N, C-alpha and C positions, 0 to 999 in steps of 0.2 A: 451508513458509513462507519469505518472503524479507525482506531488509532489517531483521532484528531486532537490537536492541542486545545485545551479548555481555555480558549481566549477568543474574545469578540472584538472586532474592529468597527467603531462607529465614527466614521469620518463626517465632519460638518462642513458644508459648503457655505451656507448663509447663516450666520448666527441668529438673526431675528426670525428666520423661518424654523430652524431645527433644534436650537440649543435645549429648550425645555423638553421637547418630545424625546430627543436622544438621551438626555440625562435621566429622565424618568424610566425609559427602557434600561439604561445602565443600572439603575437602582434594583430593578427586577432581576437583572442578570447577576449582579452581586449577590443577591439573595440566594441564587442557586449556585453560588460558589465559582462563578466565572471570573476570570480576570478580564478587564475591559480597557481598551485603548480608545480615548475619545478626544476629538478636536480637530485641528486644522487638517483638512482632507489632503492638501498637496504634500504636507510633510509625511503623513501616513503612507500615502502612495509612494513617496520617494524612498521611505525606509524599507517598504515591502519590496520594491524593485531591487534594492540593494542587498536584499536577503538579510537585513539586520533584525527584522521582525519575523518570528516563526509562523509557519502556516496555521490558520485557525478559521474562524468564521468571519468572512468579510461582509459587512452590511453596506451595500451600494445604495446611494440616494437618488440616482437618476440614470437614464439610459441613452445618453447621447454618444457621439462617436468616440470621444476621449474615453468615457467611462467603459464603453464596449471593449476598447483596446486594453484598458486596464484589467478588466475582468478575464479576457483571454490569457493575459500574462499571469494573473493570480491563479487561474485554474491549472496552468501548467506547473505552478509552484505548489500544487496540492491544497490550496485553499478551498474552503466550502463557501460558495458565493450565494448571497441571498440579496434580493432586491426589493425595495419599497419605493416607488417612484414619486418624489415629493412634487414634481411638475404636475402629476395626475391627480393630486389631491383635490384640487379645485375644479377638475374637469368633469363636465356632465356627460358620461359615456352613454346616456340614453339615446344620444343622436348618433350612436355608432361611430364615434371619432376614431379614426385610425391615423394618428399623426405620424411624422417621419421617424420619430423616436422608436416607436413600436414596429412600424413597417420594415425598417432596416436593421433592427437589433438582432444580434445573434443569441438567441435563447439557449444554445448549446453550452454556452458559458455560465448558465445560471443553474444552481442546484435547487433554489426556491424562489418563486416570485410571489411577493405578497401584494394583494389587491386592496386599493383603498375603498372600493365600493362594489356591490354586486354587479352594476353595469360595466365596470372595468373589467371584472372577472369574465362576464359573458362576452365582451368584445375581444379580449386577449385570447380567449379559447378558440376563437375562429382561426388564428394564425399559428398557434403553438402546437407543435406535434406531440410533445410529452406533456399532456395535461396534468400529470401527477405533480408537477412542479408548482402548480398554481394553488394558492390558499387565500380565501378571503379573511383578511385580518382587521380591516379598517386601519386608520391612521392614529398614532399617538397624539398627533397635534389636535385632534377633535377631543380626544380623552383629557388632554391638558386643559383645554378651554372649559369643558364641562365639569371636570372633577378636581383639578389641581391649581386652577388659576388664583386661588386665594394667596398663593405664594407672592403674588404681585401687589397685594394689598398696600404694603409699605410704599412701594414705588408709585402706585396709583394715587395715594394720598399726598405724596410730595409733589406730583404734577398738578393735582388740584390746587394745593397751596400756592404753587409757583405761578400758574396761569389762570386760576379762577375757572369761570365757566367758558368752555371753548368748544368750537366745532372742528373736528379733525378731518383733513383732506388728504387722503392717500392717493398718490398719483401712480399711474402705470403707463409711463411714456418710454418704455425700453427700446422702441424702434426709432421714434422721432428724436428722443434725447439720449441716445445710447452712449454709454461710456467708451464704446468701441469707435465712435466717430460719426461721420455723416452716413447717408444711406448705403453708398457702395462699400464702404469699410464695414458697416454693420452686416450687410448681405454676405460679404465674403466670410465674415466670422460665423454666420449661420451655416454656410456651406461647409466650412472646416469642421464644425461640430455636429454635422449631420441633421441640422434642423430642417434643411431643404435639400431637394434633389437639384444639383447644379445644372442638369440637362433638361429641366422642366421650365418651359417658358410661362406656363400657367402659374407655377409657384411663385415665380419671380413677380408676376403681375399681382398676385394676391399680397405678396409682401410689400409691394409698392402701394397698394390699396391701404394696408395696414398702417404704413408710414404716414400716408396723407390723412387718414382718419385720426390717427393720433395728433397730427399737427393741428387739425381742426379742433379736436377736442381741447388741446392745450390753449389755442386762441380763445375758445368759448369759456374755458375756465378762467382765463386771464380777464376777459370782459366781466364775468360774473363777479370776481373779486373786486374789481373796480367799482362796482355797484354796491356789493354786500359790505365791504370795509367802511364805506360811508353810512349806509342805511342802518347797519346793525353795529354801531360803533361801541356798544356796551358789551360786546362779546368778542373773544379772540378767535382768529382762524389760524389753525396751525397746520402747516404743510409737512408731509413726510413723503419722501421720494422712494420709488422702487430702488432696490439695490443695484440694478443694472443701469440706472440713469446716470447722467453726467451732472453732478450737483453744481459744479462751478458754472456750467452753461445754463442751467436752470436759474441760478441766482442772477446771472447777467440778463436773462430774458425777462425776469420779474423785478428788476432793480427799481423800476418806477413805483412799485408797491411798497417798498421799504420805508417810505415816508409816513405810512400808516402804522400807528403804535400797535394796532391789533392784528397786523400781519406778521406771522412768525414762521420761520422755516427751522425745524428741530428734527434731526434724524438720529438723535441719541437714544440710548436706552431700548426698552422693549416695546415693539408695536402693540402687543397685547395690553400692556399697561396704559399706553396712550388711548387705546380704544376704550378700556375700562373707565378711564378718567374723563373721557370726552362726554359731552351732551348728545353728540350726533356724529355719525361717520358719513362722509361723502367720498366716493371712490369713482374711479374711471375704468370700470371693468377690471376688478382685482379680486384675488382670493380672500383679501382681508374683509370683503363684504360677508363672506361666509363665516369668517372668524367672529365677526360682530354678531352674527346671527346666534352662534353657539355661546357667546358671551352675554346674550340677552340685551343687545345694544341696538338702537335704531340705526339703520343705514340706507343711503340713497346711492343708487347707481346713475351717475350722470354721464349720459352718452348722447350728446347733441349730434355728433356724427356717428353713424351706425353701420357696422360691417357684419352682417348676419353670421357668416362662418366663423368669425372671431368672437363676437360679443355673446352669441348664444351658447357657446360651448362651456362657459363658466357656470358652475352651480349657483354662484351669487346672482346671475341673471334671473333665476327663478325665485330666489329668496328675498331680494331687496326691491324696494320701490324704485321704479325706472323713471327718470325725468330726462326729456329730450330737448330742452331749450333753456336758455339763460333766464328768461322771464318767468318760466314755470318753476325754475329752481329757486329764485327769489321769493315767489309766492309760496312755495313749499316751506321755505325757512320761516317765513312769517306765520304759517299755520303751525309749525312745530313749536316756535317760541311762545305762541299764544295757547297752546293746547297741552296741558300736563299729561293727558291720556292719549297723546298723538299715536304712540306705538306700543303695542303689547304683543309679546311673542308667547305661543303656547307650544312648547316643545313636547311633542308626543312620541318622539323616537326612543326606542329602547337603549339604554346606556349599556354599551359593552366596554371590555377592557382590552384594547389592542395590545397593550404593553404585556399583559399576561398571556395572551394567545401567542405572540411572537416569541416571548421568552421561553415558553413551554415547548413551542415547536423547534427552537434552537437547541433546547436541552435534549430533545428526542432525536436530533439528526445524527447522533453518534452513539454507538453501542459500547464503546470503550474509550473514555476520554483519558487523554495524557495529561496529567497535572504537573509534570516536571519537565520544563523546557527553559532554554536560554534565549536571551535577546540582548541586543546592544543598540546604541543610538549613535548616529554620525550627525554631529551638530554643525557640520560644514554646509548643511542645507541652507540655501538662501530663498527667502520668500519672494514671490512675484508681487509687485505693488498692487496691481488690480485685484488679485486673488486675496490680498490682505484686506482690501476695501470690502469685498464681499463677506469675508468670514467674520470680521469683527474680532475684538479681543476678548478672549475667554480667560477667566482666572480661577484659581483653586477655590476661593471662598464662595463663588456662586454655584460651583459644582456641589460643594459640600452643603451649602444651604438647601439646594434643591433635593438632594439625596436624603438629607435629614428630614426635610418636610415630608417626602413620600413615605419614609419609614415610619414617622410619627402618625401620619394619617392612616397608614395601613397596619399599624401596631406591630411592625417588623422589628425585631431585635437582632441586630447584626453588626458587628465591628467590621470596619473596613479602613483602608489607607488610601491616600491620594499622593501620587509622586509626579512631579512635573518633569516631563520628558524634553520639552521644547517650548517655545512661545505658543501658548494656546493649544497645547497637546499634553494629555495626562494619561497615566496608568492608574487604574482603579482596581484594588484587590483587597 
């Protein structure tokens, strides 16, 4: 490609999921003299659609119906579209999963599709006509956990001082406890965003199965906590909810547990810091089980109600110990607390640098970069409340702290500036 503006757009949908990986990538792009706009995705989308931001490299983070439509519009505006699907980061494509995102996605709007794993690459190859757009890069989230997570040491120590010894429970009840509402409202949301085919009765049945599986797992988790909070009263149990869950409804459902001093709900801060500070992670089929593995932290996958086509597609299903009943989970906690050598991980995977691979590929996508271009900002944009909840607040200081950490660790000497464009959106140059 020729005559592309030397600017990269890094929209963030869920701060807890993407902030550090996107900021690490931003650091590598700044090193290569790119301007970078990073932050609240819906603000970035809005400014591009209004033609306030000039064409450049747009880095898409998922491939649902909304994102598909956006990429089509950006392609017409002469953007170079690249995709690394964050939803696929924790998916085990060795089962040849072809979810609706991939099946109905228009790859004609994509200039480069970055793959999280070799299994994802092999799966997508089967449906993409132009295989030259595919590149195996890995995900910077894994690189962050393995190489850069020391940046969280200060936050981790604060959590240890605040809560002492604790077991972290990350829930994944985005169907049963959806912020979108009850099942029918949630299902219509899934149709709208291309998660399911509205004409498929089989898919609706599968979503109903998923809903009731999560409901049973929530009930079993509640029963477990009723036992564990009494039995293990010298250790705290901290709940963190998936960003798509209805926190108010969850608190209402668990209000009877609030009488226990060792029952805590805390969705603040970084999930990675909580994992690092915890003694043990319990999750209900969640990507954080994989994150715990890369952070060398013991993790249990608690799935008393089991739906094979859902549970087994997560990489964490293979990585973490699986427990299928409340009694077995109680026994497992006893074993863990009694055994200092309960869990040891021997990571033999070769460490790669997805941030370097991606930054280099973006640098090579254009033969004649335009370094002089204009942009403006329309600050009449109004945030959507739900989207605000998902994004979280991003501030200048944490961006600077992360970039400075990467530069110091990599011995990179580079001056840069940060300019706040809007709430949780910044220009780096």
